[in-house]
N, C-alpha and C positions, 0 to 999 in steps of 0.2 A: 557465378555471381555471389558475392558475399555482402550481406547487409551489416553495417557497422553499428550494431545495437548498443554497444557499451560506450561508444564515442558520443560525448555531448556535442550536438550540432549547434554551431554558432552562426549568426547572421553572416559573418565574414567567410564562412565555408560555402555559402549558397550563391548561385548566380543563374541567370537566364540560360536555358538550354541544358541544364544539369538534370540527369535522371535521378530521382529520389524515391524512397519508400515513404508512405504515410500511413497513419493509423486508420484502420477500418472502424466500423461502428463498435465492434467488440474490443477495440483497444490493441489489436494485433498489427504489427508492421508487415503487412503482406500485400499492400496495394502499391502499384508502380505509377509514377507520373513524371512528366517533364515540366520544369518550371518555365512558364511562358511569359510571366510578368512579375514585377516586384512593386508593391504599393508601399509607400513610406508614410504610414499613419503613425503619428507620434503617440506613444513612445515606442511602438513596435513596428517592425516591417512585416508585411503579409505577403505570402507567395501564392500566386495563382498557378494552378496546375492544369495541364491540358485535359484532365478528366472532367472539369467543370463541376466538381462536387463542392466547390467553395474555396475560401482562402484559408491558409494555414500559417502558423508561426514556426520559427526555427525549432522549438521544442517538440513539435509534432512531426517533424521531418527527420529522416535518417539517411545518411549518405550510403552509397553503394561503392564497394571497392571494385575497381575494374580489373 
């Protein structure tokens, strides 16, 4: 599994059911989650992950190369 750290993740890249990495408290992209819902709060979209740690924006999520 490769984490695409240097790819700027956009809202158009993300969808429900997609496995992504997100930042830990230390700022490292080492935590895995699956997007279970997308909240459209203007001006941002927020992504709910199955880990229930909160909602994230596209800047805080990184894609995983399959």
